[in-house]
N, C-alpha and C positions, 0 to 999 in steps of 0.2 A: 272792228271786233278785237278786242283783244288781245297781243299779242305778245307771244315767248316764246322763250332760247331756255330755253341749257346752258345753266347754272346760273339763273333768274333765282331768287329765298325769298320768303318769310319768313318769317316768326311770331309767334301769342303769348305773352307770359300771364301765367293763374297761381293765386297762390292758396297751396288745398286747405280748405279750411275742417273742422268737426260738421260742419254741417252738410260736408259737400259730401264724406263718408257714410252718414247718415240716409244722407237723399239717396244716395245710391243703392246703396243697401237695402235699401225698401224700393230702390228702381228697379233691380235689377234680381232682390231674391238672396242675392251675399252674404247674408251674413254668421262668413268663419268668424271664429272669435277672434284670430288675427287682425280682424280691422276693427269690428266694434267691442272688444269688453280689454277693459284693460288689466284686470289685472292674472289675466288669461296669455295678453300680448308679453307679461312681464319677464316669466317663465322664459320667450324666446330667444332664436338665437339675434331678433333686433330687438328687443329688450323694451318695448312700446309696442303701439299699433301702427299697422302700415297701410299706406291707401291702396285702395283696390289696387293693381293693374292696369284692369281697362279704362277706373275711370280715368288715370294715368292718361292714356290708349285717346282718353274722347277729345283730349284740349286735339290732339292733333285735324281729328272730324271739325272738328273748330275750327282750324286754320285754314286745313283743305277747306270747306264749306262758304269758310267768308273773306278768304285771306285772296291763298291762289291755290289750284286754281280759283275759286273763287263761290259764286254765288253759279247754282242751276247745276253744277260741279255736281256727278255722282260714282262714292265709292266701286271699284272691279272688284281690287282686292287689298293687302295690307298685310304682311306680313314684319313680324315682333317677336325681338331679342329682349325682354326684360336682367335689364344689367347689375340695378342697387336698388330697395327699397324706396319708394317716398313714404316721411310724415308728417304728419299732419305738421301745417306751421310751415313747408316748405313751397319758396315760392315757386317752380316747374315754367322755363322755357317752353316751349313744342318746337319748332323750326321743321324747312322743306325748304328744296331747292332740288329745281325740274333737272332728269339725269335725263329723257325723253321727251320728246312731244309729234307723235306722228298728226299731221295737218287734218289730213286726209280728214280717218278713221278718229279726233278728238284724241286721241287716246295718251294719259300721258301720262311718265313713272316720273314719283319722287322722291328721295330721299330724304326720310324721318327722323328722326328726334327727338327728346326730352333729355333737358341739362338739369340739373336744382340749382340753386341760385349763387354759390360757388363755383359752376359748373362743369360740376356729376356726372358725366352723362346716368340716366335712368330707365335709357330707354332706345330702340332704333330698330330699325330696320324701312321697308320700300311700300311704297301706294302708289294706285296702277289705278288712273281716276277718267270719268270721259266727262268731257271738259262740254257744255254745249257750246251748238255754232249760234248765237246771239243775231237775231233780233234785228231785223231793217226796219228802218222808220216807215213805215206807213203814206 
């Protein structure tokens, strides 16, 4: 059985591409011009298109589902606070730190964050995950 401890961390990085933004718009149905229209975005406070906030958040899903707590875990909840915009070309590192783990109930709470390549915090929150019991060999 996997051992988890308070303070345990994991991270995952990805560069956000034009294709990511376009595909996310198609998947989510969010065609807000701030994400997909360069001319529109030039006139906004950001001066350029920004990635969807939930596209950035999806990196946390990848991290939690494959690294910590990992395979077979299921989201029970996630709080989010969007701090700064993410632009096409930014490399985002999603990170998580175990804040608590109830071994009996198999519920883990993690502090989550996403940062740009220069360390700027773009998103923070808390995830609550249901962690499976590993199957015993037959």
